[in-house]
PAPADREN-344308 format. One record per atom (N, C-alpha, C): residue number from 1; residue in one letter; atom name; x, y, z. Coordinates in Angstrom, 2 decimals, padded with zeros to 5 digits, always signed. Each point is the difference from the previous one (the first is absolute). Layout:
NUM, a, CA, X, Y, Z
...
***
This chain:
1, x, N, -019.86, -003.10, +013.81
1, x, CA, +001.04, +000.72, +000.53
1, x, C, +000.61, +001.37, +000.29
2, x, N, -000.18, +000.34, +001.25
2, x, CA, +000.29, +001.56, +000.03
2, x, C, +001.38, +000.45, +000.30
3, x, N, +000.44, +000.94, -000.63
3, x, CA, +001.36, +000.40, +000.19
3, x, C, +000.27, +001.22, +000.37
4, x, N, +000.99, +000.40, +000.76
4, x, CA, +000.10, +001.45, +000.53
4, x, C, +000.50, +000.65, -000.90
5, x, N, +000.38, +001.27, -000.08
5, x, CA, +000.65, +001.12, -001.22
5, x, C, +001.23, -000.59, -000.24
6, x, N, +000.67, -000.25, +001.00
6, x, CA, +001.47, -000.53, -000.03
6, x, C, +000.40, -001.15, -001.04
7, x, N, -000.79, -000.43, +000.50
7, x, CA, +000.00, -001.89, -000.62
7, x, C, -000.56, +000.42, -001.43
8, x, N, -000.90, +000.59, -000.15
8, x, CA, -000.76, +000.32, -001.37
8, x, C, +000.98, +000.80, -001.05
9, x, N, +000.98, +001.05, +000.74
9, x, CA, +000.90, +000.58, -001.03
9, x, C, +001.35, -000.91, +000.05
10, x, N, +000.15, -000.61, +000.75
10, x, CA, +001.46, -000.53, +000.15
10, x, C, +000.28, -000.62, -001.46
11, x, N, -000.61, -000.44, -000.74
11, x, CA, +000.34, -000.92, -001.37
11, x, C, +000.64, +001.03, -000.70
12, x, N, -000.63, +001.28, -000.27
12, x, CA, +000.76, +000.75, -000.65
12, x, C, +001.70, +000.41, +000.69
13, x, N, -000.01, +000.11, +000.93
13, x, CA, +001.21, +000.25, +000.95
13, x, C, +000.85, -001.19, -000.86
14, x, N, -000.38, -001.79, +000.36
14, x, CA, +000.56, -000.65, -000.39
14, x, C, +000.67, +000.32, -001.58
15, x, N, -000.80, +000.61, -000.99
15, x, CA, +000.37, -000.16, -001.34
15, x, C, +000.89, +001.22, -000.17
16, x, N, +000.00, +000.91, +001.08
16, x, CA, +001.61, +001.07, -000.34
16, x, C, +000.93, -000.73, +000.65
17, x, N, -000.13, -000.76, +000.86
17, x, CA, +001.09, -000.68, +000.59
17, x, C, +000.56, -001.11, -000.99
18, x, N, -000.76, -000.58, -001.01
18, x, CA, +000.42, -001.15, -000.95
18, x, C, +000.63, +001.17, -001.17
19, x, N, -000.38, +000.97, -000.34
19, x, CA, +000.55, +000.81, -000.98
19, x, C, +001.29, +000.61, +000.55
20, x, N, +000.18, +000.29, +001.11
20, x, CA, +001.04, +000.71, +000.48
20, x, C, +001.21, -001.38, -000.24
21, x, N, -000.39, -001.16, +000.25
21, x, CA, +001.02, -000.86, +000.01
21, x, C, +000.41, -000.39, -001.86
22, x, N, -000.73, +000.68, -000.53
22, x, CA, +000.86, -000.35, -001.40
22, x, C, +000.66, +001.20, -000.40
23, x, N, -000.28, +001.08, +000.81
23, x, CA, +000.99, +001.56, -000.47
23, x, C, +000.87, +000.16, +000.81
24, x, N, -000.14, -000.37, +001.26
24, x, CA, +001.03, +000.13, +000.85
24, x, C, +000.34, +001.59, +000.26
25, x, N, -000.78, +000.76, +000.37
25, x, CA, +000.29, +001.64, +000.05
25, x, C, -000.05, +000.01, +001.39
26, x, N, +001.33, +000.55, +000.59
26, x, CA, -000.01, +000.16, +001.49
26, x, C, -000.66, +000.97, +000.72
27, x, N, -000.32, +001.16, -000.68
27, x, CA, -001.30, +001.05, +000.79
27, x, C, -001.08, -000.78, +000.24
28, x, N, -000.50, -000.63, -000.88
28, x, CA, -001.18, -000.85, -000.10
28, x, C, -000.30, -001.16, +001.01
29, x, N, +001.49, -000.52, +000.04
29, x, CA, +000.15, -001.16, +001.13
29, x, C, -000.03, +000.60, +001.55
30, x, N, +000.21, +000.87, +000.30
30, x, CA, +000.19, +000.70, +001.26
30, x, C, -001.54, +000.45, +000.12
31, x, N, -000.72, +000.59, -000.64
31, x, CA, -001.44, +000.47, -000.20
31, x, C, -000.66, -001.28, +000.56
32, x, N, +000.03, -001.02, -000.62
32, x, CA, -000.58, -001.26, -000.09
32, x, C, -000.07, -000.65, +001.36
33, x, N, +001.48, +000.12, +000.36
33, x, CA, +000.27, -000.25, +001.17
33, x, C, -001.00, +000.33, +001.34
34, x, N, +000.50, +001.49, -000.22
34, x, CA, -001.14, +000.75, +001.06
34, x, C, -001.25, -000.28, -000.03
35, x, N, -000.73, -000.07, -001.12
35, x, CA, -001.24, -000.22, -000.24
35, x, C, -000.28, -001.66, +000.39
36, x, N, +000.72, -000.82, +000.01
36, x, CA, -000.13, -001.50, +000.34
36, x, C, -000.30, +000.04, +001.68
37, x, N, +001.12, +000.82, +000.56
37, x, CA, +000.07, +000.10, +001.52
37, x, C, -001.18, +000.84, +000.55
38, x, N, -000.58, +000.99, -000.82
38, x, CA, -001.46, +000.60, +000.42
38, x, C, -001.08, -001.30, -000.17
39, x, N, +000.01, -000.61, -000.97
39, x, CA, -001.02, -000.97, -000.52
39, x, C, +000.05, -001.14, +001.60
40, x, N, +001.14, -000.32, +000.10
40, x, CA, +000.08, -000.78, +001.08
40, x, C, -000.38, -000.06, +001.49
41, x, N, +000.31, +001.58, +000.34
41, x, CA, -000.57, +000.61, +001.16
41, x, C, -001.51, +000.31, +000.13
42, x, N, -000.56, +000.60, -001.50
42, x, CA, -001.09, -000.01, +000.07
42, x, C, -000.81, -001.22, +000.24
43, x, N, +000.26, -001.06, -000.77
43, x, CA, -000.39, -001.33, +000.18
43, x, C, -000.09, -000.53, +001.40
44, x, N, +001.05, +000.17, +001.00
44, x, CA, +000.08, -000.27, +001.15
44, x, C, -000.81, +000.59, +000.90
45, x, N, -000.43, +001.15, -000.26
45, x, CA, -000.74, +001.38, +000.68
45, x, C, -001.59, -000.58, +000.21
46, x, N, -000.43, -000.34, -001.64
46, x, CA, -001.26, -000.05, -000.12
46, x, C, -001.12, -000.98, +000.09
47, x, N, -001.05, -000.24, +000.03
47, x, CA, -000.89, -001.28, +000.48
47, x, C, +000.40, -000.88, -001.33
48, x, N, +000.33, -001.20, +000.10
48, x, CA, +000.04, -000.96, -000.73
48, x, C, -001.07, -000.18, -001.12
49, x, N, +000.09, +000.00, -001.00
49, x, CA, -001.04, -000.49, -001.06
49, x, C, +000.33, -001.59, -000.28
50, x, N, -000.47, -000.49, -000.75
50, x, CA, +000.18, -001.48, -000.63
50, x, C, +001.26, -000.06, -000.91
51, x, N, +000.74, +000.94, -000.59
51, x, CA, +001.05, -000.07, -000.55
51, x, C, +001.20, +000.45, +000.62
52, x, N, -000.10, +000.66, +001.38
52, x, CA, +001.03, +000.42, +000.62
52, x, C, +001.09, -000.54, +000.20
53, x, N, +000.02, -001.17, +000.16
53, x, CA, +001.04, -001.11, +000.32
53, x, C, +001.16, -000.23, -001.27
54, x, N, -000.89, -000.25, -000.95
54, x, CA, +000.74, +000.11, -001.46
54, x, C, +000.65, +001.24, -000.63
55, x, N, -000.67, +000.97, +000.49
55, x, CA, +000.47, +001.52, -000.48
55, x, C, +001.22, +000.17, +000.97
56, x, N, +000.02, -000.19, +000.93
56, x, CA, +000.82, +000.34, +001.10
56, x, C, +001.38, -000.77, -000.32
57, x, N, -000.25, -001.20, -000.13
57, x, CA, +001.36, -001.07, -000.75
57, x, C, +000.45, +000.44, -001.21
58, x, N, -000.63, +000.17, -000.85
58, x, CA, +000.42, +000.48, -001.41
58, x, C, +000.81, +001.37, +000.27
59, x, N, -000.74, +000.84, +000.75
59, x, CA, +000.57, +001.69, +000.16
59, x, C, +001.57, -000.49, +000.74
60, x, N, -000.21, -001.00, +001.06
60, x, CA, +001.47, -000.02, +000.79
60, x, C, +001.04, -000.65, -001.22
61, x, N, -000.37, -000.86, -000.82
61, x, CA, +000.98, -000.77, -000.90
61, x, C, +000.50, +001.26, -000.93
62, x, N, -000.98, +000.93, -000.55
62, x, CA, +000.28, +001.15, -000.81
62, x, C, +000.83, +000.84, +000.78
63, x, N, +000.24, +000.26, +001.29
63, x, CA, +000.67, +000.98, +000.71
63, x, C, +001.22, -000.46, +000.65
64, x, N, +000.21, -001.43, -000.36
64, x, CA, +001.40, -000.83, +000.09
64, x, C, +000.62, +000.14, -001.08
65, x, N, -000.55, -000.14, -001.12
65, x, CA, +000.81, +000.29, -001.40
65, x, C, +000.05, +001.17, -000.10
66, x, N, -000.36, +001.07, +000.35
66, x, CA, +000.12, +001.20, -000.31
66, x, C, +001.34, +000.79, +000.90
67, x, N, -000.52, -000.74, +001.18
67, x, CA, +001.30, +000.63, +001.10
67, x, C, +001.26, -000.86, -000.56
68, x, N, -000.04, -000.84, -000.52
68, x, CA, +001.25, -000.83, -000.48
68, x, C, +000.70, +001.06, -001.27
69, x, N, -001.07, +000.27, -000.85
69, x, CA, +000.45, +000.97, -000.86
69, x, C, +000.53, +001.22, +000.33
70, x, N, -000.55, +000.63, +000.82
70, x, CA, +000.11, +001.38, +000.64
70, x, C, +001.53, -000.16, +000.58
71, x, N, +000.32, -001.31, +000.76
71, x, CA, +001.18, +000.00, +000.90
71, x, C, +001.01, +000.02, -001.18
72, x, N, +000.24, -001.26, -001.02
72, x, CA, +000.87, -000.05, -000.88
72, x, C, -000.14, -000.22, -001.30
73, x, N, -001.00, +000.70, -000.31
73, x, CA, -000.36, +000.25, -001.49
73, x, C, -000.20, -001.28, -000.97
74, x, N, -000.36, -001.19, +000.58
74, x, CA, -000.52, -001.27, -000.57
74, x, C, -001.37, -000.48, +000.87
75, x, N, -000.88, -000.69, -000.77
75, x, CA, -001.09, -000.32, +000.32
75, x, C, +000.26, -001.50, +000.52
76, x, N, -000.51, -000.50, +001.31
76, x, CA, +000.04, -001.44, +000.32
76, x, C, -000.42, -000.77, -000.88
77, x, N, +000.65, -001.35, -000.40
77, x, CA, -000.68, -000.72, -000.61
77, x, C, +000.43, +000.23, -001.74
78, x, N, +000.62, +000.94, -000.15
78, x, CA, +000.46, +000.32, -001.32
78, x, C, +001.47, -000.32, +000.01
79, x, N, +000.32, -000.62, -001.14
79, x, CA, +001.68, -000.72, -000.18
79, x, C, +000.52, +001.11, -000.63
***
């Protein structure tokens, strides 16, 4: 299975998002949201590898959660 550089690096980004969910630092949330948007844009513009669809889906979910945090300070799905 051949992965593009974006899909190969995405798990590290996902780990940063998970760590953010535990600490909830507002400045980190904005940075991660911006990075998630860049990842989505890059995935939509590059030639798909075997993991592109899954990575794009995960990036969109992360961006949605981060957008909710940036807008009102709470993560979607957290009580």
